[in-house]
N, C-alpha and C positions, 0 to 999 in steps of 0.2 A: 374406648373407642373415640375417634377423633372428632372434632367439632365442625363436621360438615353435614350439610342437609342430604338425607338419604334420596330426595326426589329430585331436587334441583341441582345439587353439586355445589351450593353456595358455601363458601368456606371464610376463613379468616383473611382479612386484609391488613397489611402493615402500612403505618404512617408516622407521623411525628406529633408530639405534643409540642406546641409552640408557646411560650411563655410571653409575658409582657416585653420582657427584655430581648424577645426573639431568639431564646436559646431553645434548640431543637433536641428533644430525646425521643428514642423510638418508643413506640407503642403498637398494640395489636387491636384491630377492631373486629369483635366477634359477631356472628349472626345470631338472631334472636331464635334458638332452637327450642322446640317444644316436644316431650314426649307424648305422642298421641296414638289412639287406637282408631285407625281408620278401616271402616267397613267394606269389603269387597262384596258387591252384588252378585256376581257370578259365582263366586265361591261359597258365599254365606258364611264367611268367618271374618273375625276382627283381626287386624295385623298391627302391631306395635312397632311405630317408626319413629325416628327422630327427625322431624321436620321443622324448617324454617316457618315463620308466621306468612311470609312471602309466598312459599310454596304451599302452605295450608289454603290461603286464599285463592291461589290457582287452581288447586284441585276441585274445591267448591265451585269455582267459575265454570270450570270444563264440565261438570256434571259428575264429579264423583272420582274415586280411586282407579276404577277400571278404565275409564274413558281416558284420565290422565296418563296411565301407564302405557297404553296402547299408542297414544299419539306423540310420546316423548320417545327420543332416540336413546339408544343404551349408553351412550357417551356420559351422561351426566348421573345416571342412576347407580345406586350402590349395588354391591353384589345381590343383597336380600332382595331389592327392589326388582333386579333383572330376572332373579328366579320366580318372583311372584308375577312378574309380566309374562313370563313363558307359560305358567301354571293357567293363568287367566285365558291366554290366547288358545291353549290346548282345550279348555272347557268350553270356549265360545265355538271353537271349530267342531266340537263334539255335538253341542246343541244343534248346531246349523246343518249338520249332515245327517 
């Protein structure tokens, strides 16, 4: 699996190491990814995701995984997160109806 956050889409960046003599060599900046289990309130299950620490703070700020997924566009979400978003939306529509 690649080094991309499943919720925010944050990936690696490319830059230069710059020495004291101003020599430049290519390097990569990797996101701080953590394997976490987030609880879905509507589904009642834990979901294992590879999430950046920035994404984890954002999820907590919004009020949980369900709220985050419903407010986020599908462009930045991974395939697993998009499927989870569809399941949550179906569950909430079933409860509302």
